[in-house]
OpenMM code with the backbone's topology and positions (N, CA, C; nanometers):
from openmm import Vec3, app, unit

residues = "UNK UNK UNK UNK UNK UNK UNK UNK UNK UNK UNK UNK UNK UNK UNK UNK UNK UNK UNK UNK UNK UNK UNK UNK UNK UNK UNK UNK UNK UNK UNK UNK UNK UNK UNK UNK UNK UNK UNK UNK UNK UNK UNK UNK UNK UNK UNK UNK UNK UNK UNK UNK UNK UNK UNK UNK UNK UNK UNK UNK UNK UNK UNK UNK UNK UNK UNK UNK UNK UNK UNK UNK UNK UNK UNK UNK UNK UNK UNK UNK UNK UNK UNK UNK UNK UNK UNK UNK UNK UNK UNK UNK UNK UNK UNK UNK UNK UNK UNK UNK UNK UNK UNK UNK UNK UNK UNK UNK UNK UNK UNK UNK UNK UNK UNK UNK UNK UNK UNK UNK UNK UNK UNK UNK UNK UNK UNK UNK UNK UNK UNK UNK UNK UNK UNK UNK UNK UNK UNK UNK UNK UNK UNK UNK UNK UNK UNK UNK UNK UNK UNK UNK UNK UNK UNK UNK UNK UNK UNK UNK UNK UNK UNK UNK UNK UNK UNK UNK UNK UNK UNK UNK UNK UNK UNK UNK UNK UNK UNK".split()
positions = [
    Vec3(9.9558, 8.5773, 1.7041),
    Vec3(10.0452, 8.5850, 1.8004),
    Vec3(10.0088, 8.4712, 1.9113),
    Vec3(10.1280, 8.4245, 1.9690),
    Vec3(10.1122, 8.3241, 2.0712),
    Vec3(10.1428, 8.4037, 2.1980),
    Vec3(10.0450, 8.3762, 2.2876),
    Vec3(10.0622, 8.4508, 2.4163),
    Vec3(10.0940, 8.3447, 2.5212),
    Vec3(10.2113, 8.3715, 2.5944),
    Vec3(10.2670, 8.2635, 2.6830),
    Vec3(10.2478, 8.3197, 2.8312),
    Vec3(10.1857, 8.2466, 2.9036),
    Vec3(10.1798, 8.3177, 3.0431),
    Vec3(10.2810, 8.3186, 3.1274),
    Vec3(10.3184, 8.3975, 3.1949),
    Vec3(10.4221, 8.4099, 3.2962),
    Vec3(10.4425, 8.2959, 3.3793),
    Vec3(10.5645, 8.2551, 3.4151),
    Vec3(10.6099, 8.1427, 3.4898),
    Vec3(10.5732, 8.1914, 3.6606),
    Vec3(10.5071, 8.1013, 3.7242),
    Vec3(10.4916, 8.1503, 3.8667),
    Vec3(10.5307, 8.0024, 3.9504),
    Vec3(10.6119, 8.0375, 4.0344),
    Vec3(10.6701, 7.9357, 4.1171),
    Vec3(10.6099, 7.9622, 4.2618),
    Vec3(10.5612, 7.8677, 4.3257),
    Vec3(10.4945, 7.8865, 4.4654),
    Vec3(10.5220, 7.7515, 4.5444),
    Vec3(10.5155, 7.7682, 4.6694),
    Vec3(10.5150, 7.6465, 4.7874),
    Vec3(10.6638, 7.5846, 4.7475),
    Vec3(10.7639, 7.6724, 4.7602),
    Vec3(10.8955, 7.6067, 4.7555),
    Vec3(10.9543, 7.5563, 4.8876),
    Vec3(10.9492, 7.4248, 4.9185),
    Vec3(10.9706, 7.3792, 5.0525),
    Vec3(11.0581, 7.2438, 5.0429),
    Vec3(11.1289, 7.2569, 5.1726),
    Vec3(11.2090, 7.1370, 5.2199),
    Vec3(11.0951, 7.0195, 5.2804),
    Vec3(11.1287, 6.9154, 5.2742),
    Vec3(11.0482, 6.7996, 5.3269),
    Vec3(11.0580, 6.8063, 5.4835),
    Vec3(11.1641, 6.8739, 5.5261),
    Vec3(11.1616, 6.8819, 5.6820),
    Vec3(11.2098, 7.0270, 5.7304),
    Vec3(11.2058, 7.0590, 5.8274),
    Vec3(11.2598, 7.1869, 5.8986),
    Vec3(11.4143, 7.1695, 5.9251),
    Vec3(11.4517, 7.0637, 5.9734),
    Vec3(11.5813, 7.0399, 5.9991),
    Vec3(11.6375, 6.9016, 5.9524),
    Vec3(11.7569, 6.8983, 5.9404),
    Vec3(11.8286, 6.7688, 5.8801),
    Vec3(11.9331, 6.7458, 5.9618),
    Vec3(11.9781, 6.6138, 5.9439),
    Vec3(12.0947, 6.5521, 6.0113),
    Vec3(12.1741, 6.4907, 5.8950),
    Vec3(12.3062, 6.4849, 5.9267),
    Vec3(12.3855, 6.4205, 5.8189),
    Vec3(12.3616, 6.2891, 5.7638),
    Vec3(12.3374, 6.2766, 5.6298),
    Vec3(12.2857, 6.1644, 5.5822),
    Vec3(12.1296, 6.1374, 5.5530),
    Vec3(12.0529, 6.2493, 5.6100),
    Vec3(11.9320, 6.2498, 5.5821),
    Vec3(11.8822, 6.2727, 5.4239),
    Vec3(11.8096, 6.2233, 5.3614),
    Vec3(11.7366, 6.2292, 5.2362),
    Vec3(11.6218, 6.3273, 5.2436),
    Vec3(11.6239, 6.4732, 5.1571),
    Vec3(11.5195, 6.5432, 5.1549),
    Vec3(11.4646, 6.5547, 5.0366),
    Vec3(11.3244, 6.5896, 5.0416),
    Vec3(11.2590, 6.6214, 4.9263),
    Vec3(11.2468, 6.7620, 4.8925),
    Vec3(11.3147, 6.8125, 4.7789),
    Vec3(11.2839, 6.9606, 4.7529),
    Vec3(11.1519, 6.9705, 4.6672),
    Vec3(11.0791, 7.0568, 4.6818),
    Vec3(10.9620, 7.0720, 4.5954),
    Vec3(10.9079, 7.1983, 4.5546),
    Vec3(10.8370, 7.2114, 4.4618),
    Vec3(10.7709, 7.3498, 4.4303),
    Vec3(10.6542, 7.3302, 4.3457),
    Vec3(10.5693, 7.4263, 4.3546),
    Vec3(10.4626, 7.4187, 4.2508),
    Vec3(10.4855, 7.5140, 4.1302),
    Vec3(10.4340, 7.4676, 4.0143),
    Vec3(10.4769, 7.5531, 3.8925),
    Vec3(10.3715, 7.5872, 3.8116),
    Vec3(10.3239, 7.7085, 3.7827),
    Vec3(10.2272, 7.7417, 3.6835),
    Vec3(10.2836, 7.8057, 3.5663),
    Vec3(10.2226, 7.7753, 3.4557),
    Vec3(10.2686, 7.8574, 3.3276),
    Vec3(10.4010, 7.8075, 3.2584),
    Vec3(10.4463, 7.6891, 3.3003),
    Vec3(10.5375, 7.6053, 3.2427),
    Vec3(10.4994, 7.4675, 3.1972),
    Vec3(10.4870, 7.4249, 3.0732),
    Vec3(10.4390, 7.2907, 3.0573),
    Vec3(10.5484, 7.1853, 3.0966),
    Vec3(10.4833, 7.0569, 3.1257),
    Vec3(10.5608, 6.9316, 3.1411),
    Vec3(10.6972, 6.9395, 3.0618),
    Vec3(10.7926, 6.9076, 3.1124),
    Vec3(10.9337, 6.8788, 3.0382),
    Vec3(11.0183, 7.0108, 3.0511),
    Vec3(10.9683, 7.1085, 3.1037),
    Vec3(11.0382, 7.2502, 3.0949),
    Vec3(11.1435, 7.2141, 3.1993),
    Vec3(11.2505, 7.2725, 3.1677),
    Vec3(11.3656, 7.2395, 3.2365),
    Vec3(11.3913, 7.3618, 3.3597),
    Vec3(11.4410, 7.3114, 3.4724),
    Vec3(11.4396, 7.3727, 3.6123),
    Vec3(11.5724, 7.3513, 3.6680),
    Vec3(11.6214, 7.4326, 3.7430),
    Vec3(11.7422, 7.4197, 3.8134),
    Vec3(11.7219, 7.4362, 3.9560),
    Vec3(11.7745, 7.3552, 4.0360),
    Vec3(11.7808, 7.3849, 4.1849),
    Vec3(11.9236, 7.4123, 4.2211),
    Vec3(11.9261, 7.5076, 4.3145),
    Vec3(12.0508, 7.5592, 4.3558),
    Vec3(12.0391, 7.5372, 4.5219),
    Vec3(12.1187, 7.4854, 4.5944),
    Vec3(12.1376, 7.4822, 4.7358),
    Vec3(12.2344, 7.5710, 4.7861),
    Vec3(12.2091, 7.6536, 4.8763),
    Vec3(12.3159, 7.7692, 4.9373),
    Vec3(12.3161, 7.7495, 5.0820),
    Vec3(12.4150, 7.7614, 5.1389),
    Vec3(12.4362, 7.7864, 5.2998),
    Vec3(12.4011, 7.9340, 5.3293),
    Vec3(12.3121, 7.9541, 5.4027),
    Vec3(12.2875, 8.0931, 5.4607),
    Vec3(12.3800, 8.1469, 5.5482),
    Vec3(12.4160, 8.3030, 5.5026),
    Vec3(12.5138, 8.3504, 5.5998),
    Vec3(12.4376, 8.4715, 5.6260),
    Vec3(12.4602, 8.5066, 5.7663),
    Vec3(12.3804, 8.6421, 5.8036),
    Vec3(12.4181, 8.7433, 5.7565),
    Vec3(12.5493, 8.7662, 5.7067),
    Vec3(12.5832, 8.8746, 5.6285),
    Vec3(12.5487, 8.9102, 5.4670),
    Vec3(12.4528, 8.7937, 5.4376),
    Vec3(12.3859, 8.7770, 5.3240),
    Vec3(12.5164, 8.7282, 5.2025),
    Vec3(12.6104, 8.6927, 5.2521),
    Vec3(12.7113, 8.6452, 5.1455),
    Vec3(12.7047, 8.4979, 5.1454),
    Vec3(12.6209, 8.4349, 5.1055),
    Vec3(12.5747, 8.2940, 5.0994),
    Vec3(12.6640, 8.2051, 5.0138),
    Vec3(12.6880, 8.0887, 5.0819),
    Vec3(12.7841, 7.9886, 5.0105),
    Vec3(12.7100, 7.8908, 4.9331),
    Vec3(12.7475, 7.8905, 4.8015),
    Vec3(12.6843, 7.7918, 4.7050),
    Vec3(12.7287, 7.6342, 4.7557),
    Vec3(12.6627, 7.5518, 4.7500),
    Vec3(12.6623, 7.4066, 4.7884),
    Vec3(12.6615, 7.3232, 4.6502),
    Vec3(12.5609, 7.3174, 4.5824),
    Vec3(12.5332, 7.2314, 4.4674),
    Vec3(12.4149, 7.2900, 4.3789),
    Vec3(12.4041, 7.2309, 4.2647),
    Vec3(12.2996, 7.2497, 4.1574),
    Vec3(12.2676, 7.1404, 4.1136),
    Vec3(12.1337, 7.1197, 4.0763),
    Vec3(12.0794, 6.9903, 4.0515),
    Vec3(11.9720, 7.0210, 3.9346),
    Vec3(12.0056, 6.9836, 3.8005),
    Vec3(11.9043, 6.9977, 3.6890),
    Vec3(11.7668, 6.9092, 3.7267),
    Vec3(11.6538, 6.9613, 3.6955),
    Vec3(11.5318, 6.8806, 3.6811),
    Vec3(11.4373, 6.9435, 3.5850),
    Vec3(11.3078, 6.8747, 3.6034),
    Vec3(11.1962, 6.9285, 3.4930),
    Vec3(11.0666, 6.9253, 3.5570),
    Vec3(10.9813, 7.0140, 3.5069),
    Vec3(10.8519, 7.0235, 3.5302),
    Vec3(10.7616, 6.9014, 3.5091),
    Vec3(10.7015, 6.8455, 3.5902),
    Vec3(10.6214, 6.7269, 3.5619),
    Vec3(10.4738, 6.7573, 3.6489),
    Vec3(10.3686, 6.7702, 3.5824),
    Vec3(10.2350, 6.7961, 3.6537),
    Vec3(10.2203, 6.9056, 3.7292),
    Vec3(10.2904, 7.0150, 3.6788),
    Vec3(10.2877, 7.1457, 3.7232),
    Vec3(10.3526, 7.1609, 3.8713),
    Vec3(10.4600, 7.0651, 3.8843),
    Vec3(10.5492, 7.0440, 4.0107),
    Vec3(10.6985, 7.0095, 3.9624),
    Vec3(10.7858, 7.0551, 4.0618),
    Vec3(10.9127, 7.0083, 4.0616),
    Vec3(10.9501, 6.9186, 4.1947),
    Vec3(11.0143, 6.8028, 4.1827),
    Vec3(11.0367, 6.7391, 4.3167),
    Vec3(11.1687, 6.6655, 4.2925),
    Vec3(11.2505, 6.6722, 4.3776),
    Vec3(11.4002, 6.6222, 4.3634),
    Vec3(11.4372, 6.5979, 4.5002),
    Vec3(11.5159, 6.4691, 4.4966),
    Vec3(11.5638, 6.4146, 4.6189),
    Vec3(11.7189, 6.4488, 4.6513),
    Vec3(11.7378, 6.4895, 4.7649),
    Vec3(11.8958, 6.5404, 4.7977),
    Vec3(11.9256, 6.4824, 4.9220),
    Vec3(12.0399, 6.4121, 4.9294),
    Vec3(12.1019, 6.3621, 5.0443),
    Vec3(12.1880, 6.4789, 5.1184),
    Vec3(12.1443, 6.5166, 5.2496),
    Vec3(12.2016, 6.6324, 5.3194),
    Vec3(12.3393, 6.5652, 5.3582),
    Vec3(12.4345, 6.6704, 5.3346),
    Vec3(12.5777, 6.6360, 5.3636),
    Vec3(12.5989, 6.7641, 5.4255),
    Vec3(12.6888, 6.7595, 5.5588),
    Vec3(12.7549, 6.9096, 5.6043),
    Vec3(12.8579, 6.9372, 5.5162),
    Vec3(12.8761, 7.0600, 5.4836),
    Vec3(12.9924, 7.0974, 5.3944),
    Vec3(13.0565, 7.2086, 5.4857),
    Vec3(13.1815, 7.1671, 5.5313),
    Vec3(13.2517, 7.2792, 5.6317),
    Vec3(13.2881, 7.3780, 5.5491),
    Vec3(13.2411, 7.5109, 5.6251),
    Vec3(13.2599, 7.6432, 5.5662),
    Vec3(13.4269, 7.6792, 5.5756),
    Vec3(13.5092, 7.6323, 5.5268),
    Vec3(13.6597, 7.6425, 5.5550),
    Vec3(13.7180, 7.7790, 5.5290),
    Vec3(13.6384, 7.8704, 5.4541),
    Vec3(13.6686, 8.0107, 5.4332),
    Vec3(13.6389, 8.1029, 5.5427),
    Vec3(13.5632, 8.0538, 5.6461),
    Vec3(13.5243, 8.1503, 5.7369),
    Vec3(13.5716, 8.1002, 5.8783),
    Vec3(13.6442, 8.2003, 5.9256),
    Vec3(13.6786, 8.1820, 6.0755),
    Vec3(13.6146, 8.2769, 6.1628),
    Vec3(13.5370, 8.2137, 6.2544),
    Vec3(13.4277, 8.3061, 6.3646),
    Vec3(13.5037, 8.4189, 6.4149),
    Vec3(13.4186, 8.5289, 6.4228),
    Vec3(13.4756, 8.6302, 6.4848),
    Vec3(13.4611, 8.6204, 6.6157),
    Vec3(13.5112, 8.7100, 6.7245),
    Vec3(13.4968, 8.7248, 6.8686),
    Vec3(13.3710, 8.7054, 6.8939),
    Vec3(13.2871, 8.8033, 6.8236),
    Vec3(13.1492, 8.8065, 6.8656),
    Vec3(13.0499, 8.6819, 6.8560),
    Vec3(13.1045, 8.6105, 6.7276),
    Vec3(13.0186, 8.4788, 6.6683),
    Vec3(13.0600, 8.3969, 6.8182),
    Vec3(13.1995, 8.3763, 6.8474),
    Vec3(13.2386, 8.2933, 6.9524),
    Vec3(13.1632, 8.3258, 7.0776),
    Vec3(13.1491, 8.4322, 7.1073),
    Vec3(13.0870, 8.4740, 7.2299),
    Vec3(12.9442, 8.4382, 7.2543),
    Vec3(12.8637, 8.4547, 7.1100),
    Vec3(12.7267, 8.4261, 7.1002),
    Vec3(12.6890, 8.2516, 7.1075),
    Vec3(12.8109, 8.1809, 7.0978),
    Vec3(12.8081, 8.0334, 7.0979),
    Vec3(12.7839, 7.9793, 6.9664),
    Vec3(12.7634, 7.8710, 6.9566),
    Vec3(12.7400, 7.7811, 6.8498),
    Vec3(12.5777, 7.8083, 6.7747),
    Vec3(12.5899, 7.8469, 6.6531),
    Vec3(12.4635, 7.8203, 6.5840),
    Vec3(12.4632, 7.7256, 6.4721),
    Vec3(12.3678, 7.6525, 6.4539),
    Vec3(12.3553, 7.5443, 6.3548),
    Vec3(12.3523, 7.6101, 6.2173),
    Vec3(12.4284, 7.5482, 6.1085),
    Vec3(12.4242, 7.6017, 5.9772),
    Vec3(12.2860, 7.5935, 5.9101),
    Vec3(12.2521, 7.6979, 5.8460),
    Vec3(12.1221, 7.6816, 5.7815),
    Vec3(12.1392, 7.6982, 5.6330),
    Vec3(12.0331, 7.6245, 5.5644),
    Vec3(12.0425, 7.6349, 5.4236),
    Vec3(11.9274, 7.6662, 5.3477),
    Vec3(11.9123, 7.7079, 5.2359),
    Vec3(11.8022, 7.7434, 5.1722),
    Vec3(11.8317, 7.6766, 5.0126),
    Vec3(11.7154, 7.6746, 4.9334),
    Vec3(11.7259, 7.6259, 4.7972),
    Vec3(11.6572, 7.7291, 4.6875),
    Vec3(11.7015, 7.7307, 4.5661),
    Vec3(11.6380, 7.8327, 4.4782),
    Vec3(11.5710, 7.7306, 4.3566),
    Vec3(11.4692, 7.7646, 4.3324),
    Vec3(11.4110, 7.6971, 4.1998),
    Vec3(11.4397, 7.8077, 4.0888),
    Vec3(11.4714, 7.7691, 3.9876),
    Vec3(11.5012, 7.8613, 3.8909),
    Vec3(11.4469, 7.8033, 3.7487),
    Vec3(11.3599, 7.8930, 3.6738),
    Vec3(11.2960, 7.8512, 3.5521),
    Vec3(11.3147, 7.9603, 3.4823),
    Vec3(11.4075, 7.9499, 3.3708),
    Vec3(11.4263, 8.0649, 3.2710),
    Vec3(11.4795, 8.1786, 3.3711),
    Vec3(11.4117, 8.2981, 3.3628),
    Vec3(11.4475, 8.4022, 3.4457),
    Vec3(11.3841, 8.4175, 3.5706),
    Vec3(11.2847, 8.3260, 3.6002),
    Vec3(11.2082, 8.3310, 3.7153),
    Vec3(11.2852, 8.2559, 3.8266),
    Vec3(11.2929, 8.3112, 3.9451),
    Vec3(11.3699, 8.2497, 4.0616),
    Vec3(11.2783, 8.2567, 4.1892),
    Vec3(11.2753, 8.1588, 4.2726),
    Vec3(11.2043, 8.1485, 4.4133),
    Vec3(11.2908, 8.0854, 4.5005),
    Vec3(11.2924, 8.1154, 4.6311),
    Vec3(11.3655, 8.0736, 4.7166),
    Vec3(11.2846, 8.0083, 4.8438),
    Vec3(11.3363, 7.8930, 4.9135),
    Vec3(11.2833, 7.8269, 5.0079),
    Vec3(11.3026, 7.8773, 5.1485),
    Vec3(11.2360, 7.8503, 5.2455),
    Vec3(11.2687, 7.8894, 5.3620),
    Vec3(11.3864, 7.8243, 5.4109),
    Vec3(11.4484, 7.8488, 5.5391),
    Vec3(11.5782, 7.7708, 5.5821),
    Vec3(11.5615, 7.6463, 5.6410),
    Vec3(11.6494, 7.5626, 5.6307),
    Vec3(11.6762, 7.4237, 5.6675),
    Vec3(11.7742, 7.4373, 5.7594),
    Vec3(11.7491, 7.3984, 5.9005),
    Vec3(11.8539, 7.3940, 6.0034),
    Vec3(11.9334, 7.2578, 6.0072),
    Vec3(12.0602, 7.2720, 6.0005),
    Vec3(12.1418, 7.1496, 6.0349),
    Vec3(12.1596, 7.0880, 6.1696),
    Vec3(12.1325, 6.9795, 6.2134),
    Vec3(12.1756, 6.9379, 6.3516),
    Vec3(12.2693, 6.8333, 6.3432),
    Vec3(12.3447, 6.7925, 6.4285),
    Vec3(12.4491, 6.6882, 6.4295),
    Vec3(12.4293, 6.6421, 6.5743),
    Vec3(12.5083, 6.5076, 6.5622),
    Vec3(12.4878, 6.4271, 6.6850),
    Vec3(12.6132, 6.3436, 6.7100),
    Vec3(12.6330, 6.2888, 6.8296),
    Vec3(12.7533, 6.1839, 6.8456),
    Vec3(12.6570, 6.0424, 6.8877),
    Vec3(12.6687, 5.9469, 6.8582),
    Vec3(12.6164, 5.8206, 6.9341),
    Vec3(12.7187, 5.7281, 6.9175),
    Vec3(12.8031, 5.6733, 7.0134),
    Vec3(12.8958, 5.5682, 7.0124),
    Vec3(12.8768, 5.4985, 7.1383),
    Vec3(12.9610, 5.3876, 7.1289),
    Vec3(12.9948, 5.3101, 7.2412),
    Vec3(13.1209, 5.3027, 7.2869),
    Vec3(13.1744, 5.3242, 7.3817),
    Vec3(13.3207, 5.3372, 7.4445),
    Vec3(13.3642, 5.2215, 7.5077),
    Vec3(13.4871, 5.1860, 7.4333),
    Vec3(13.5547, 5.0721, 7.5175),
    Vec3(13.6859, 5.0858, 7.5769),
    Vec3(13.7307, 5.0257, 7.6822),
    Vec3(13.8646, 5.0603, 7.7392),
    Vec3(13.9671, 4.9895, 7.6731),
    Vec3(14.1028, 5.0078, 7.7303),
    Vec3(14.1979, 4.9322, 7.6421),
    Vec3(14.1967, 4.8089, 7.6347),
    Vec3(14.1215, 4.7296, 7.7236),
    Vec3(14.1228, 4.5875, 7.7021),
    Vec3(14.0021, 4.5544, 7.6154),
    Vec3(13.9255, 4.6448, 7.5479),
    Vec3(13.8287, 4.6105, 7.4558),
    Vec3(13.6804, 4.5994, 7.5306),
    Vec3(13.6648, 4.6141, 7.6559),
    Vec3(13.5635, 4.5979, 7.7293),
    Vec3(13.4958, 4.7035, 7.7210),
    Vec3(13.3572, 4.7287, 7.7393),
    Vec3(13.2506, 4.8262, 7.7394),
    Vec3(13.2806, 4.9163, 7.8524),
    Vec3(13.3083, 5.0430, 7.8234),
    Vec3(13.3495, 5.1399, 7.9171),
    Vec3(13.2065, 5.1845, 8.0013),
    Vec3(13.1513, 5.0994, 8.0601),
    Vec3(13.0328, 5.1380, 8.1627),
    Vec3(13.0389, 5.2282, 8.2599),
    Vec3(12.9892, 5.3579, 8.2729),
    Vec3(12.9804, 5.4381, 8.3889),
    Vec3(13.1073, 5.5074, 8.3981),
    Vec3(13.1823, 5.5383, 8.2881),
    Vec3(13.2910, 5.6162, 8.2673),
    Vec3(13.2713, 5.7787, 8.2503),
    Vec3(13.3358, 5.8488, 8.3233),
    Vec3(13.3492, 5.9930, 8.3186),
    Vec3(13.4138, 6.0280, 8.1801),
    Vec3(13.3806, 6.1302, 8.1190),
    Vec3(13.4356, 6.1777, 8.0104),
    Vec3(13.4256, 6.3243, 7.9614),
    Vec3(13.5097, 6.3617, 7.9004),
    Vec3(13.5009, 6.5008, 7.8400),
    Vec3(13.4798, 6.4923, 7.6908),
    Vec3(13.3996, 6.5607, 7.6204),
    Vec3(13.3943, 6.5542, 7.4787),
    Vec3(13.4135, 6.6822, 7.4395),
    Vec3(13.5275, 6.7085, 7.3471),
    Vec3(13.5928, 6.8125, 7.3022),
    Vec3(13.5407, 6.8371, 7.1504),
    Vec3(13.4583, 6.9489, 7.1545),
    Vec3(13.3922, 6.9840, 7.0289),
    Vec3(13.4662, 7.0610, 6.9443),
    Vec3(13.4149, 7.0741, 6.8122),
    Vec3(13.4863, 7.1400, 6.7055),
    Vec3(13.4771, 7.2955, 6.7445),
    Vec3(13.4003, 7.3707, 6.8124),
    Vec3(13.3921, 7.4978, 6.8252),
    Vec3(13.4579, 7.5173, 6.9581),
    Vec3(13.5349, 7.4340, 7.0126),
    Vec3(13.6335, 7.4550, 7.1238),
    Vec3(13.5368, 7.4319, 7.2626),
    Vec3(13.4386, 7.4006, 7.2574),
    Vec3(13.3442, 7.3730, 7.3926),
    Vec3(13.3812, 7.2435, 7.4390),
    Vec3(13.3565, 7.2234, 7.5585),
    Vec3(13.3560, 7.0896, 7.5940),
    Vec3(13.2349, 7.0500, 7.6711),
    Vec3(13.1721, 6.9266, 7.6632),
    Vec3(13.0811, 6.8654, 7.7402),
    Vec3(13.1303, 6.7685, 7.8305),
    Vec3(13.0953, 6.7431, 7.9382),
    Vec3(13.1494, 6.6422, 8.0638),
    Vec3(13.0139, 6.5590, 8.0535),
    Vec3(13.0144, 6.4217, 8.0787),
    Vec3(12.9188, 6.3288, 8.1064),
    Vec3(12.9806, 6.2106, 8.1499),
    Vec3(12.8901, 6.1177, 8.1944),
    Vec3(12.9257, 5.9760, 8.2234),
    Vec3(12.8544, 5.8770, 8.1202),
    Vec3(12.9336, 5.7775, 8.0654),
    Vec3(12.8790, 5.6853, 7.9985),
    Vec3(12.7692, 5.6073, 8.0532),
    Vec3(12.6787, 5.5525, 7.9701),
    Vec3(12.5642, 5.4704, 8.0330),
    Vec3(12.6017, 5.3269, 8.0851),
    Vec3(12.5140, 5.2408, 8.1175),
    Vec3(12.5604, 5.1136, 8.1727),
    Vec3(12.5906, 5.0217, 8.0427),
    Vec3(12.5970, 5.0697, 7.9167),
    Vec3(12.6505, 5.0018, 7.8016),
    Vec3(12.7648, 5.0686, 7.7232),
    Vec3(12.8021, 5.1821, 7.8096),
    Vec3(12.9153, 5.2491, 7.7540),
    Vec3(12.8917, 5.3391, 7.6444),
    Vec3(12.7685, 5.3824, 7.6237),
    Vec3(12.7308, 5.4514, 7.5420),
    Vec3(12.7035, 5.5958, 7.5887),
    Vec3(12.7711, 5.6806, 7.4854),
    Vec3(12.7384, 5.8262, 7.4837),
    Vec3(12.6532, 5.8746, 7.3785),
    Vec3(12.5642, 5.9484, 7.4067),
    Vec3(12.4901, 6.0214, 7.2916),
    Vec3(12.4713, 6.1820, 7.3239),
    Vec3(12.4915, 6.2599, 7.2320),
    Vec3(12.5025, 6.3872, 7.2752),
    Vec3(12.4290, 6.4527, 7.1219),
    Vec3(12.3204, 6.5223, 7.1498),
    Vec3(12.2279, 6.6130, 7.0464),
    Vec3(12.3079, 6.7172, 7.0016),
    Vec3(12.2571, 6.7906, 6.8989),
    Vec3(12.2737, 6.9211, 6.8744),
    Vec3(12.4204, 6.9717, 6.8883),
    Vec3(12.5117, 6.9011, 6.8430),
    Vec3(12.6653, 6.9306, 6.8630),
    Vec3(12.7035, 6.9915, 6.6950),
    Vec3(12.8049, 7.0885, 6.7113),
    Vec3(12.8680, 7.1518, 6.6114),
    Vec3(12.9047, 7.0305, 6.4999),
    Vec3(12.8991, 7.0271, 6.3835),
    Vec3(12.9596, 6.9570, 6.2961),
    Vec3(13.1295, 6.9743, 6.2904),
    Vec3(13.2002, 6.8559, 6.2732),
    Vec3(13.3277, 6.8898, 6.2638),
    Vec3(13.4041, 6.7841, 6.3380),
    Vec3(13.5373, 6.7782, 6.3329),
    Vec3(13.6061, 6.6960, 6.4203),
    Vec3(13.5831, 6.7057, 6.5577),
    Vec3(13.5679, 6.5980, 6.6466),
    Vec3(13.5689, 6.6029, 6.7766),
    Vec3(13.6557, 6.4922, 6.8383),
    Vec3(13.6695, 6.4892, 6.9629),
    Vec3(13.7362, 6.3914, 7.0372),
    Vec3(13.6939, 6.3838, 7.1924),
    Vec3(13.7223, 6.2520, 7.2329),
    Vec3(13.6779, 6.2123, 7.3897),
    Vec3(13.7903, 6.1826, 7.4681),
    Vec3(13.7945, 6.2531, 7.5650),
    Vec3(13.8952, 6.2099, 7.6851),
    Vec3(13.8205, 6.1292, 7.7859),
    Vec3(13.8731, 6.0178, 7.7823),
    Vec3(13.7974, 5.9178, 7.8893),
    Vec3(13.8745, 5.9252, 8.0131),
    Vec3(13.8020, 5.9466, 8.1205),
    Vec3(13.8715, 5.9866, 8.2390),
    Vec3(13.8595, 5.8802, 8.3554),
    Vec3(13.7994, 5.7746, 8.3243),
    Vec3(13.7876, 5.6587, 8.4142),
    Vec3(13.6485, 5.6437, 8.4894),
    Vec3(13.6430, 5.5367, 8.5536),
    Vec3(13.5076, 5.4789, 8.5985),
    Vec3(13.4524, 5.5804, 8.6950),
    Vec3(13.3131, 5.6085, 8.7103),
    Vec3(13.2656, 5.6900, 8.7878),
    Vec3(13.2808, 5.6764, 8.9333),
    Vec3(13.3085, 5.5399, 8.9812),
    Vec3(13.3170, 5.5177, 9.1133),
    Vec3(13.4832, 5.5178, 9.1482),
    Vec3(13.5534, 5.5697, 9.0561),
    Vec3(13.7002, 5.6155, 9.0788),
    Vec3(13.7840, 5.4528, 9.0879),
    Vec3(13.7282, 5.3413, 9.0532),
    Vec3(13.8060, 5.2217, 9.0540),
    Vec3(13.8882, 5.2109, 8.9316),
    Vec3(13.9733, 5.1320, 8.9096),
    Vec3(14.0607, 5.0916, 8.7803),
    Vec3(14.1956, 5.1470, 8.8166),
] * unit.nanometer
topology = app.Topology()
chain = topology.addChain("A")
for resn in residues:
    res = topology.addResidue(resn, chain)
    for name in ("N", "CA", "C"):
        topology.addAtom(name, app.Element.getBySymbol(name[0]), res)
């Protein structure tokens, strides 16, 4: 009789706690009881507070040296089937969060949550193609919020931690009122 030890999956981790669009992350886990070459499956899910998580993608991999490791390029996947409730709108924007599962046979373990962050970093030019230095602007965000500010001396706008999705800028004119 052959005795096969149970598969144990531990240290299921992202290579970072937060990611931005285009980041390449390492998804890793330690594996005991599965020989090299054992097939494993990674599933990435978007976390929902109501536990109705949204499936994003799956990637096959194999156990090597008692470990699995796979690279994944982070992309934001707009959740078009969910319209925020009034309560969610009142609480303000929450960054999307993701987790992944490692599945080997009937054994499955889940990672901690990865938080998505997005940003805007652009240089604004006026109608003549000149850098719009020190121009007032209003940034219209995908969650219907607005951020006002002034471009820097090089016409640059940089806003961190904004909701992912379509946005637009309303250029209001120079800070000094000229033009």
